[in-house]
N, C-alpha and C positions, 0 to 999 in steps of 0.2 A: 622355499619361502618367497624367493624373488618372483617366480612364475605366479604364485597365488596373489601377490600384491598387484602384479600387472593385470591379472584377470579381474581383480576388483576394480582397478582403475578403468579398464575397458568397459566393464559392466556399468559403472557409474556414468561414464562418458556416453555410452549408447542410450542409457536411460534418459540422460539430459537431452540428447538429440531428439528422442521420441517425445519426451515431455514438452520441451520448448519449441522444437523444430516443427512439430506437426500441428501446431495451433492453426495457422493460416496457410503455411506454405508446405508443399510436399517435400519429403526428403528422399523419395524414391520415384522412379518413373513407373507409370502404369504399364501393364503388359502391352496394351495397344500402342502407347507412345513408343515403347521400347522396340516394337516390331515395325515401326514406320520404315518404309523403304527410302534409302538414300542412294544417290548416284555418285560414283567416284569420278575423278578426273579422266580415267580411262574408259568411262561409260559403263562400268560394271555396277550391278545392283548389290546392295548389302542392307543390313538393318542397323538402326541406332544401337541396338543391343550388341551386335557383333563389333561395331566400332568401339564402343565404350569398353567392352570386355578385353579388347586387345591392349588397353592401357591400364588394366588393373594394377594397382600398386603405385600408380602415378596420379598426380593431380591433373585435372583437365579443365581448361577454361573454354567454354563454348561461346562463340561469337556468332550470333544469328544476324545476317546482314544481306544486302543486295547491292549490285553494282550501280543501280539507279538511285540509291538512298544517300542524300546529301549528309545526313547526320551520321550515317555509318562511315562515310569517307572522312568526315571531320574527326571522328574518334580514332581513326587508324594510327595517328602519331602516338597517342597514349597507349594503344594496344602494343605497338612496336616497342615502346619504352618498357612496358610490362614484360615483354618477351626477353628484353635484355636483363631486367631485374630478376626474373624468375626463369632462367634457362632450363630448369628441370621440369617445368610445367609443359604439358602438351596443349597447344593452341589449336582447337578444333573449330574451323569456320564452316558454318552451315548456311548456305546461300538459299534465299527464297526467290531467286531469279527464275522466271518461268522459261527462259530460253537458255539452253546450255552454252551457246556461243557468247551471250552477254556475260554470263557468269565467268567463263574462262577468260574472256578479254578483261574483265574487271580485276581478276587475280593478277594478271600480267600488268595491266595499266597501273594499278596501285601497289604493285610489288609486295603482295601479301604472302608471307612465308608461314607455313603451318600445314595442318592436315585439312584437306578440302573435300566437302561433299555438298551435294545439292538436294534440296527438298523439292522434288519434281512437281508437287501439287501447288507450290507457291505458298504464300503467306495466309491465304484465306481458307485453305482446306487441308485436312489431314489430321490424324490422331495426335501427332506430336504438337502441331500448332494449336490444336484444341486443348491439349494437356497444359501447355505453358500459357494459354490464353494470349496468344500472340496478337496484340493489337497495335504494336509499335516496334519499329526496329531503329537502331540496333537494340539487341537484347543480349545480355551477358549472363551466363550461369557458370557456377564452379562445381565440379564433381570432385569429391575427395578421393583419397587413395583406396578407400574401401568400396567405392561406387555410390556413396550417398551424395545427394545434392546438398552441398553446404551453403550455396548461395543460389536462390531460385530466380531472383529478378533484380537486374540492374539495367538501366536504360542509357547510362552514360559510362564511357570507359574510364572517366575520372572518378567514378563513385568509389569512395574510400572502402566500402564493404567488399569490393573486389580484392583489394590488397589484403584486407583482413582475412578473407577466406583463403587466399593464396599463402598467407603466412601461417595460418592455423596448422598445428601439428597434430597428427594422429599417433597415438601410442601403438606401437607394433607388438604383437604377442608372438612368441616363438611357438610353433606348432609341433 
């Protein structure tokens, strides 16, 4: 009986996500965006899909930034406060710096702790930046434990929707 109730709750929840979440904002990455090439700190290539998949079952806050971006740097203290408040969340920093050296120096200079990858095509080109319609950074997104996009767009680290998305709980179903 317990499992049936949980299945009903999950079904209602997923229906609500599809009904209300898909009006304007996507709840899932497109295949093209998911297959975007990312470069890790050790200069190996991977895809967004591989990175997100390794954190399945965990919430992920994506921070799209660049070392040259004053607003990105200005938001870092709030991001660091979120890291303290939500230590169970994975903080995934996607840099749009076009030079790996600038990106790596920025991480060190601003003491940014988290998972780091670079979008080698920068902020003007690529399937991921097209998918998120990246016309401003910083840009914050939240991916829930099931891999759905629970917050598609925030441009300030102080946006209350970030905290709401990080606090939102997903009902787990025993399989």
